[in-house]
C-alpha positions in Angstrom: -0.1 -0.1 0.0 1.3 3.4 -0.9 -1.2 5.1 1.4 -2.1 5.4 5.0 -4.9 6.5 7.2 -3.8 7.3 10.9 -6.9 8.3 13.1 -6.7 11.1 15.7 -7.3 9.7 19.3 -11.1 9.2 20.2 -11.0 11.1 23.2 -10.5 14.0 21.0 -13.6 16.7 20.4 -13.4 16.8 16.7 -11.4 13.2 16.4 -10.8 12.5 12.6 -7.8 11.0 11.1 -5.1 11.8 8.4 -3.6 10.3 5.2 0.2 9.7 4.9 1.9 8.6 1.6 4.3 5.5 2.2 7.3 6.6 -0.8 9.6 3.5 -1.0 8.8 1.9 2.2 9.2 4.7 4.4 6.2 6.6 5.8 6.4 10.1 4.8 5.9 12.8 7.8 3.8 15.4 5.7 0.1 14.8 5.7 -1.2 14.4 2.0 -4.9 15.9 1.5 -7.0 14.2 -0.6 -7.1 15.5 -4.4 -10.1 16.7 -6.3 -11.7 13.5 -8.1 -10.1 13.2 -11.7 -6.9 15.1 -10.3 -4.4 12.7 -9.2 -1.3 13.6 -7.0 2.1 12.5 -8.1 4.9 11.6 -5.9 8.2 13.6 -6.9 10.4 10.8 -5.1 8.8 7.3 -6.8 6.3 8.8 -9.1 3.1 7.0 -7.8 0.0 8.8 -8.8 -2.6 9.2 -6.1 -6.2 9.2 -7.1 -9.2 9.9 -4.8 -10.4 6.1 -5.1 -6.7 5.5 -3.5 -7.9 7.6 -0.3 -11.3 6.2 -0.1 -9.6 2.7 -0.1 -7.0 3.7 2.8 -9.7 5.0 4.6 -12.1 2.1 4.1 -9.2 -0.5 5.2 -9.0 0.9 8.6 -7.4 3.6 10.6 -3.9 2.6 12.5 
């Protein structure tokens, strides 16, 4: 998987989560925001294109 979703602690008032890119096996520190539908984001390090569907799939697979 090249995208992971990490949820905030549920005890926070506005708990949600954040997406992070896994580039060449290393979890990146900078959060990645979902792109508009039909406008993929390309990683400059590995060249992977992240589409809105990738973000939906990462969110459905569960939070870490």
